[in-house]
Residue, then its C-alpha position, 0 to 999 in steps of 0.5 A: x532687403x539685402x538678401x534680395x539685392x544679392x539674389x538680383x545681382x547673382x541673377x543678373x551675373x548669371x544672365x550676363x554669363x549666359x549672354x557671353x556664352x551665347x555670343x561666343x557660340x554664335x561667333x564659333x558657328x560664323x567662323x566654322x560656317x566660313x571655313x566649311x565654304x572655303x574648303x568646299x570651294x578649294x574641293x570644288x576647284x580641285x575636282x573642276x581641274x581634274x575633270x579638265x585634265x582627264x578631258x584634255x587627255x581624251x577621257x570621255x565623261x563616263x570615264x572621268x566620272x569613274x576615275x574621279x568617283x563623281x556623277x556623271x551630271x557633275x562632270x557634264x556640268x563642269x564641262x558645260x560651264x555650270x558653276x552651280x554644280 
C-alpha cells in the first residue's frame, strides 16, 4: 500500500513537471512570435521608407526594385498605399 502511494506521488510530480515545461514552452513561443512580428514591422517600415526616398529622388519603380532587392510588386504596393504588402 505504501509503495502504491509513493508511485502515485511520483507520477503526479512527473505530470506536474511536464505541465510546467509545456507552459514554459508555450510562453516562450508567444514571446518569440511577438518579437518576430515587431521585427517584421520594423523591416517593412524601413523598406517602405527606402522606396519612398528613392522614388522622390526620381528612380522609377524597376530601378527601386533592383536597388533594394525587392519585387516590383512590393514597390508598386508601397507606392500605391497597399498596406498588406
